[in-house]
Every structure is written in structure tokens, then in C-alpha cells.
KOLVODO-149925 format. One record per atom (N, C-alpha, C, CB): residue in three letters; x negated, y, z. Coordinates in steps of 0.02 Angstrom, whole numbers, plus 32768, in hexadecimal, padded with zeros to 4 digits. Glycine has a CB too. Layout:
ALAXYZ
...
//
This chain:
MET7F5683427C0B
MET7F76830F7C34
MET7F6982CA7C15
MET7FC1831D7C3B
ILE7F59829A7C3E
ILE7F4B82567C27
ILE7F8C822E7C26
ILE7F1682347C54
SER7F99820B7BF0
SER7FD681E37BEB
SER7FCF81A37C13
SER7FE681D37BA1
ARG800881847C21
ARG800981457C47
ARG7FE2810F7C21
ARG8052812D7C53
LEU7FE9810C7BDE
LEU7FC580DB7BB6
LEU7F7980E67BBD
LEU7FDA80E07B6D
SER7F6481247BBA
SER7F1D81337BC2
SER7F04811D7C07
SER7F10817E7BB8
LEU7F2D81287C3B
LEU7F1981147C7E
LEU7F1280C87C82
LEU7F4C812C7CB2
THR7F4080A47C62
THR7F3E805B7C63
THR7EFF80437C3F
THR7F7D803D7C41
THR7EEF80617C07
THR7EB3804F7BE3
THR7E75805E7C0C
THR7EB080747BA0
MET7E7480967C2E
MET7E3B80AA7C57
MET7E31807D7C93
MET7E4380F27C6D
ALA7E66805B7CA9
ALA7E6480337CE6
ALA7E2D7FFF7CE5
ALA7EA680117CF2
THR7E1C7FE67CAA
THR7DE77FB47CA6
THR7DA27FD37CAA
THR7DEE7F8C7C66
HIS7D9E80157CA5
HIS7D5D80367CA4
HIS7D5080607CE3
HIS7D5980627C68
ILE7D7E80627D10
ILE7D7480887D4E
ILE7D7880587D89
ILE7DA880C27D55
PRO7D5880697DC0
PRO7D57803B7DF9
PRO7D9C802D7E16
PRO7D2A80577E30
LYS7DA57FF07E2C
LYS7DE27FDE7E50
LYS7DDA7FF67E98
LYS7DF07F907E4E
ILE7E0E80157EB2
ILE7E0E80277EF9
ILE7E4780027F1B
ILE7E1480747F03
SER7E3B7FF07F59
SER7E6E7FCE7F81
SER7E7E7FFA7FBC
SER7E557F887F99
ILE7EBF80017FC9
ILE7ED680298002
ILE7F057FFE802B
ILE7EF9806B7FE9
VAL7EFB7FFF806D
VAL7F277FDC809B
VAL7F4A800F80C7
VAL7EFF7FA880C7
THR7F8C800A80CC
THR7FB2803480F9
THR7FD48007812D
THR7FE8805F80D2
PRO7FBC8008816C
PRO7FDE7FE381A1
PRO8018800D81BB
PRO7FAD7FD081DB
SER804E7FEC81CF
SER8088801181E6
SER80AF7FE9821A
SER80B7802381AB
PHE80CA800C824B
PHE80F97FED827A
PHE812880248292
PHE80D37FCB82B6
ASN8167801D8280
ASN819B804E8291
ASN81888095827C
ASN81AA804C82DC
GLN8170809B823F
GLN815B80DC8225
GLN818580F181E8
GLN811180D98212
ALA81C480DA81E5
ALA81EE80EA81AC
ALA81F28134819D
ALA823580CF81B7
GLU81F1815C81D1
GLU81F581A581C9
GLU81BC81C0819D
GLU81F381C7820D
PHE8183819E819E
PHE814881B6817A
PHE813381888141
PHE810E81BD81AA
LEU814D814B8140
LEU813481188111
LEU813E812A80C8
LEU815580D68120
GLU8179814080B7
GLU818581508070
GLU815881898059
GLU81CF81638065
GLN814F81BA8081
GLN812281F2806F
GLN80DB81D88065
GLN8124822980A5
THR80C681AA808F
THR8083818D8089
THR807C81668048
THR8074815F80C5
LEU80AE813B803A
LEU80AC81147FFC
LEU80AA81417FBF
LEU80E980E67FF9
ARG80D581737FBE
ARG80D781A17F85
ARG809681C87F7E
ARG811281D27F8C
SER807881DA7FB5
SER803981FF7FB4
SER800481D67F8F
SER8022820F7FFB
VAL800281967F9B
VAL7FD1816B7F79
VAL7FE6815E7F31
VAL7FC981287FA0
LEU802481487F27
LEU803B81327EE5
LEU8041816C7EB4
LEU807E81107EEB
ASP805381A77ECB
ASP805C81E07E9E
ASP801A81F97E80
ASP807E82187EC2
GLN7FE381E07E99
GLN7FA281F27E7B
GLN7F9681CD7E3A
GLN7F6A81E57EAD
ASN7FBE81997E2D
ASN7FBB81737DEF
ASN7F7681597DDE
ASN7FD3819F7DB6
TYR7F5181447E11
TYR7F1081267E05
TYR7F1B80E47DE0
TYR7EE7811C7E47
PRO7EFE80DB7DA6
PRO7F1080A17D7C
PRO7EF4805E7D93
PRO7EF880AE7D38
ASN7EC4805D7DBE
ASN7EA7801E7DD4
ASN7EAB80187E20
ASN7E5D80187DBC
LEU7EE8801E7E38
LEU7EF680207E80
LEU7F117FDD7E99
LEU7F2880577E91
GLU7EF77FC77ED0
GLU7F117F8D7EF4
GLU7F2B7FA97F36
GLU7EDB7F547EFE
TYR7F6D7FA57F40
TYR7F8B7FC67F7B
TYR7FB07F927FA5
TYR7FBB7FFE7F65
LEU7F9C7F8D7FE4
LEU7FBA7F5D8013
LEU7FDB7F83804C
LEU7F857F2C802E
VAL80187F70805D
VAL803C7F8E8095
VAL804D7F5580C5
VAL807D7FB5807E
ILE80357F5A8102
ILE803F7F258134
ILE80697F43816C
ILE7FFA7F0A814F
ASP80A47F288175
ASP80D27F4081A9
ASP80DB7F0881DC
ASP81167F56818B
GLY80DE7F1B821B
GLY80E47EEA8251
GLY812C7EDA8265
GLY80C07F02828D
ALA81587ECD8234
ALA819F7EBD8240
ALA81C17EF58267
ALA81A57E7B8267
SER81BC7F31824D
SER81DA7F6B826D
SER82257F638276
SER81CC7FAA8243
THR82407F8682A6
THR82887F8482B3
THR82AB7FC18296
THR82957F8082FF
ASP82877FEB8272
ASP82A580248250
ASP82AF80128206
ASP827980668258
ASP82B0804281DA
ASP82BC80368192
ASP827C8029816B
ASP82E080708174
SER8245801B818C
SER820580118169
SER82087FD98135
SER81CF8001819B
ALA82267FA08147
ALA82297F678119
ALA824F7F7980DA
ALA824B7F2A813B
GLU82847FA080E0
GLU82AB7FB580A5
GLU82827FE38079
GLU82EB7FD880BA
ILE825B800E8097
ILE8230803C8070
ILE81FB8013804B
ILE820E8071809F
ILE81DE7FE3806C
ILE81AC7FB8804C
ILE81CC7F938012
ILE818D7F86807F
LYS82087F79801B
LYS822B7F567FE4
LYS82377F857FA9
LYS826E7F3A7FFD
THR82497FC37FB7
THR82567FF47F82
THR82187FFF7F57
THR826C80367FA1
TYR81DE7FFF7F76
TYR819F800C7F52
TYR81797FCD7F40
TYR817380387F7D
ALA81967F937F4C
ALA81737F537F43
ALA81557F4B7EFD
ALA81A27F197F50
LYS81797F617ECA
LYS815F7F577E86
LYS81207F817E78
LYS81967F6A7E53
HIS81127FB27EA3
HIS80D77FDC7E9B
HIS809D7FC67EC8
HIS80E880247EA9
LEU80AA7F947EF3
LEU80787F7D7F23
LEU80597F3C7F0C
LEU80987F757F68
THR801A7F337F1B
THR7FF97EF47F0F
THR80117EC07F42
THR7FAC7EFB7F11
TYR801C7ED87F7F
TYR80327EAD7FB5
TYR80587ED77FE7
TYR7FF67E897FD6
GLY80927EBF7FFC
GLY80B97EE08030
GLY80D37EAB805F
GLY80F27F0A8012
SER80CB7EB6809F
SER80E07E8580D1
SER81047EA88109
SER80A47E5E80EC
ALA813C7E8B811E
ALA81617EA48158
ALA816B7E6C818A
ALA81A57EC38142
LYS81387E448193
LYS813A7E0B81C1
LYS81247E218207
LYS810F7DD281A8
LYS81387DF98237
LYS81277E09827C
LYS80DC7E038287
LYS814D7DDB82AD
THR80BE7E3B8296
THR80777E3E82AA
THR80767E7382E1
THR80477E50826E
PRO80837E60831F
PRO80907E908354
PRO80597EC38363
PRO809E7E6C8392
ALA801C7EB18358
ALA7FE67EE18367
ALA7FCC7F018327
ALA7FAC7EBE838D
ARG7FBE7F41832B
ARG7FA37F6482F0
ARG7F647F4282D7
ARG7F967FAD8302
HIS7F3C7F288306
HIS7EFF7F0582F2
HIS7F0F7ECB82C4
HIS7ED97EEC8330
ARG7F457EA782D2
ARG7F577E6E82A8
ARG7F6D7E868263
ARG7F8E7E4482C9
GLN7F917EBE8260
GLN7FA57EDA821F
GLN7F677EEB81F7
GLN7FD27F188229
SER7F377F0B8218
SER7EFA7F1F81F7
SER7ED47EE281DE
SER7ECE7F488227
THR7ECE7EB08207
THR7EAB7E7381F5
THR7ECD7E5281B9
THR7EA67E438230
LYS7F0F7E5081BA
LYS7F357E338183
LYS7F257E588142
LYS7F807E358191
GLY7F247E998144
GLY7F137EC18109
GLY7ECD7EB180EF
GLY7F197F0A8118
TRP7E9E7EAC811C
TRP7E597E9D8107
TRP7E537E5780EC
TRP7E297EA68142
LYS7E797E288106
LYS7E767DE380ED
LYS7E947DDF80A7
LYS7E9A7DB3811C
GLU7EC87E06809A
GLU7EE87E058058
GLU7EB97E208023
GLU7F297E2D8059
GLN7E937E528034
GLN7E637E6F8005
GLN7E327E9A802C
GLN7E877E997FCE
GLN7DF67E9B8017
GLN7DC57EC78037
GLN7DD77F0E8024
GLN7D7C7EB58022
ALA7DEA7F368055
ALA7E027F7A8048
ALA7DC97FAB804A
ALA7E377F8E807A
ILE7DD07FDF8022
ILE7D9E80148020
ILE7DB980508047
ILE7D8D80277FD7
PHE7DF9805E8041
PHE7E1780998061
PHE7E4C80828092
PHE7E3580C9802D
TRP7E5480A880C7
TRP7E84809880FC
TRP7EB280D48106
TRP7E608085813F
VAL7EF380CC80FB
VAL7F2281038100
VAL7F5380F58139
VAL7F48810F80BD
THR7F55811F816D
THR7F84811581A3
THR7FB1815181AA
THR7F5F810781E5
//
């Protein structure tokens, strides 16, 4: 098993990956999605979650995980396309998780 310190040290030697998760009123699934990505403990991860001002508990879930995210937004972006575009503008993403 690799220790957390070893993973941190390795982070400078392995590729950075960026993941964008767009969300709108997906609180039922959002935490499971976040944990699925974060629990892999990839040491050089850039993780962005873009929420379109959901009316469910999505914003609270994003706040709970904020310290583990590179970027989290729960601003009004009514169309999924706009959420996606916002994620791409924040960082060029390699992986897309919905």
C-alpha cells in the first residue's frame, strides 16, 4: 500500500488529470459521484464541479467537498451546455464524469 506522503511526492512525477462534473438537481447522485472520483486518491488531480444553481441539496454537497475540489460552483447556469462550457473555461478537462 502506498502512503499519502508517497502519493504526494509522486504527484510531481505523474500526469495531472482534470475532471469536470456538471450537475443540476442531481443531489441524489452527486455525493456518490464525488466520492467515486476522490476515493481513488489520484495525487495529481484537478477536479471541477459545476452546478447550475440546483434547487435540491446539491450546493450543500459541493460545499461539504469544497476542500477536495479545485473548483466548485453552484451559480445559475440554466443550460447544461453552459455548465459544460464553464468547466472547460476554468480548465481544459481530460475526463468528463456525469
